[in-house]
N, C-alpha and C positions, 0 to 999 in steps of 0.2 A: 469608560467603565460600563460593564454589562448591567442591564436591568433585568432582574428576574427574581421572583421570590421562590423559596425552597419548595413551596407547594404549587407553584404556577405551572399550568399545563401548556406552556408555550416557551419559545426562546426568542429573546429580543436583545438588541444592542443599541446603545445610543448612536454610535457612529461606526457602523459595520464596514463602511468603505475606507476608513482610515486604518490601513494595514501597514505592517512593517516586516522587515526581514526576520523578526523574532516569531512571527506567526507561522503556523503549519497549516496551510490552506488546502492541501491535497494529500492524498496517500503518498507517503515516501518523501514529503517535503517539496519535491519537484515532479512534474508530470512525465519525466523520463524514468522515474522510479529508481534512480541510482542508489538511493538509500545510503548515501555517504554525505556527512555533514562536517562543516568547518567548526567543530566544537570539541571540547575535551572535558571529561569528567574525572575528577580526582578520586581514586579508590582509597578505602572501601566506600560503598554506598550503603545508606540505611533507609528504611521505609519512612517516608514523610506522612503518607496517608493511603488509605484503601477505600474504594467506593464500590458499592454493590449495585450493578446495573440491571440485575434481575433477569438477565438473559445472556446468551453467548454472542460471539462476534464473528464477522467474516475475516478474511486474511489481511485486510488493509489496516493501516495505522490510524490512531486517533488523530483528530484535527485540533488546532489551537488558534483562537482568535481573541486578541485583547485580554490575555491572561485567563481565558475561559477554555476549558477542554470540552470538545464535542465528540461524543462517542455514539456510533450507530450500532444497533443490536439486531439479531435475527428475529426478535419479537416485533420489529418494525418501529422501534422507538429511537429517538435521538436524545441523549441526556447532556445537559450542560453542567459543568462542574468547575468550581472555583479552583484555579491552579494552585494557589498557595495553601489553601486550607482543605481541599477535597470536599467542600460543602456543596450540596446540590443547589443549583441556581434555577433550574427549570427543566422541563422535558416536553417533547412533542411526539405524539403517536402518528405515524404515517400510515397505519392500518395494515401494512404488509411487511414481510421480512426484508431486511436490508443486508445484502451480502457484500457488495462492493462499497468502499468508503465514499461518502459524499464529497463534493468539491465546492469551494467557496470562491466567488468572484464578484466584484462590484456590488457587494452588499447582498447578494443572493446566494442561497445554499441550494445546490442541485442534488437531488436524492433519487437514486434508481432503486426500484423494488424487484425482488427476486420472484415474487408471485403476486397474484391479484390482478385487478383490472387497471389500476392506476400505476403505470410502470415507471413514470418519470415525473418529478415534481420540481417546481421552482418555488422556493420559500424565501420570502422577504424578511431578512434579519432585523430590519428597522421596525416594521409594523407587526411582525410575528404572525403573518398570514400568508397564504399561498398567493403567488403571482399567477401561476398557471399549473395545470396538471394534464398529463397525457395518458391516454389509453393505448394499449398495444400488447406486444409480446414481452414477457418478463425479461429482466436484465440481471444477470448474476455476477457480472464482472465490473471492475472499476471503470469510470468514465473519464473522458478528456474534455476540458473546457478551454477554448482558445479562439481568438479572432471572431468573437460574436457567435460561436457555434458550440453546441454540446454534441459530442460523438459517443455513441454507445453501441455495444454489440449485444444482440438478444440471444436467447437460448436456441433459436432455430438457424443461427449462422448468418443473420443479416446485420450489417453495420449501417447505422443510420445517423444522420446529422440533423439537428434541430436548431432553430434560432433561439439563442439564449434569452432574448427579451420576451418573445411571444410563445415559444414552443412550436412554432410552425415547422412543418417538414421542409428540409432543404434538399437532401439526397438520400438514396438508399442503395447499398451495394451488397449482393450476395457473394460470400467468399467460399461457399461450398454447400453441398447437400448433406442433410442428416448429420450436421455437426453442431457443436455448442461451444461457446467461449466462456471459460472460467477465469482465465488469467486477465488481470487488469490491462486495459489498453495503455499504450505509451505515446506521448507526444515526443517523437525522436528528434524533431527539429521544427522550426516554425511552420513548415508546410506539409508535414507528414505524420500519419498515425499508424502505429504498428499493432498488429493483432496476431496472437498465436492461439490455435484452436485445438480441440480434443481429437481431431483427426490427424494431427501432426503436421499441419501446414502453417507456415508463417507468411503473413501478408503485410505489405506496406501500401498504404492508401494515401491519395491526395486529400489533405484536410479540406480544401475548398470544394472539390468536385466529387470525391469518393472514387475517382478512377484508380484502378489497381496499378501500382508502379512495378511491383514484382511479387512473385510468390515462390517460396522455397519449401520443398519437402524435408521435414525434420526426421530424425532417427526414431521418434516416437511421439505420442500425444503430449500436449503441453497443458497442464492444469495450474501449475503454480506461477508465481509472479516473475515475469521477465524484467530486465532493466537495461538501460542504454546510457552511453556516454560517448560524446564525439561521434566517430563513425562506427562504433561497435554496439551490437545488440546481443545481450546474453539471454539465452533461452534454456530453461531446464526441461527435461522430459521425464516420462514415467518408465522409460526403457533403458535406464542405466547410463544416460549420456547428458552432457551439457554441451551446447553448441553456441559458438559466437559467430554472428553473421555480420557481413559488411553492409552498412546502412545504404550505400549507394547502389549496390548491385544485388544484394541478397545472397551472395555467395558465402559459403562457410569458410571463415578465416581459420578457425581451428575448432577441434572438439576434444572432449575428454570422455572416455568410456570406461565404465567399471567392468570387472570380469563377469558380473551377473546382470542380465537384462531385467531382473526383477527389482532392481534398486530404483526407487523413485526420488528424484532430486526435488528439493524444496525451492522456496523463493530465493532470488539472487540479489546481490548487491555489487556495485562496481564503483571504484575510484580510479584516479589516474594511474595508480601503481598496483591495483589489486582487484581481482574478481573473487568474491566469496560466495559459497553455496553449501548448504547442509543437505542431508539425504536420509533416506530410510535405513541405511546401514549404520546410522548413528555416528557419522563422520562429517566434519566440516572441513572443506578443502579451500585453499587459496591459490590462485593462479596469477601469472603475469598476464595482463590484458592483451598485449600484443602478440606474444609468442605462445601462450597457453602453457608455459612451463609451470609445473607444480611447485609452489614456493613452500608450502607447509600443509600439513593435515593434522587434525586433532580429533581423537575419538571420545565419545561420550557414552553414558550408560543407556541412552534412549534416543529415539528418532528426532531429527531436527527438520521440521517442515516449514516453520516460519522464516521469512527473509531475515538475514542478519542485518545489523546496523553498524556501519563503519564510522568511527570518529577519528580524531587526529592520532590517538595512541592506541585505541582499542577496537575490537570487534565484539559487539554484544550479540549473544546467541541464546535463544530459548529452546527448551526441549519439551517433548510430550511427556517426559518424566517429571514435570512440574519443577524444573530448575532453570535458573537464569545464570549465565556465565559472562564474564568479561575476559576476552583473550587479548594477549599482546598482539597488536596489529602486524608486527614484523616477524614474529616467531610462532604465533599460534599457541603459546604457552598460556595456560589458565592462570589468571592473576586474582580472580575474585569470583565467588559464586554464592548463591542464596537459594533457599527453598521457597517456592511459591505455593499458593493455595489451589492452583489448577494448572492445566496444561497450557503451554504457550503455542498458539497457532497463528498469531497475528503479528504484523509488523510493529515496530516500536517507534517512538519519537523522542528526540532530545529537545527540550525547551525549558526556559527559565532556569538554566543551570542544573536541570535534573533529567531523569529518564522516566518516560511513561510506558507502562507495560500492560497489555491486555492478556488475561488468562481465563481459560474456561473453568467453571461454567458461567461466571458472571462478574469477574473482578477487574477493576481498573486500579493499578497501583503506581504510585509516584515515588521514585527514589531520588535522594539527593546525597551529595558527598557528606560524609560524617563530619568533616572539618568545615563544611560550608563553603569550600573553595572549588571553583570550576573556571574553565576558560571556554565560554560558550558564546558564539555569535548568533545562534538560532534562538 
């Protein structure tokens, strides 16, 4: 049970190291950011609660630990919210804007800052105090935490690894000149970290040493969230294409191109049988992961930039037109929709038998099935 008063300016847990499969400890549930979960929500959904976080959010998803929702804002705050009631449990100001979602491991919450002098912090969720803080170049993308290391890419194109316990520098690798990384890093397998940058280069690095395993020139810059599953990495670009790369070689397995290079693809999601991605042409497309065959496409009134969320029966999609949709996973047919109070630009999370949605300019909304029924393992 979390310990925090509604007015408490800190975040604390009794047993933050006691985690379960129900917890959502990193953006996208897993660090390959597949954004596909073994859960099902019975439609229709209804709003259980709404929380005002007083600022907007980055593209990553909210986190959940021990039935407490943790939401980072561009104001530099992290709010803790009781999952069942939406009541504020506490918050912590990190002093600088947070663009990429934090990550939780071994009772520590690791937070990267998009500007300011303190660019990476380790926060002890038991004591409610910093373990360490690092100075350096700001970090605008999501981080990877694995094998005792934190890996982050800064706005000048350097990828760095730090010891998770002390913050000590371990390695640094430059992946290019005059570039920036906006898309969250992926842990594609236990030994590799994937980075896609705004110059249109995809890079796979060794987790332990930072050595470059391969680099691939994409069709265009990558700003939105990539995703990976098995030997496939899905990368959206701003020049009208989605490319799927082979994890082992970096070769392009297949790509999809629109008629216009002005189309910007949004964040991606991948399951065993489905790759889903929205775009600035207000269309969500679903492909076969192996062949790239277009399985279905669904048009909307507004742009879809946030990464979709795949469940057992549905694909949840949010638009910049302040609408949330549930599509039939197999046909793309719209089966449910609702109006939000703001634009949806962030990834979603399924937890506690319900759906967590972040919307601009400041709202955290939790939806649950109207009949109270769901089949959720997360």
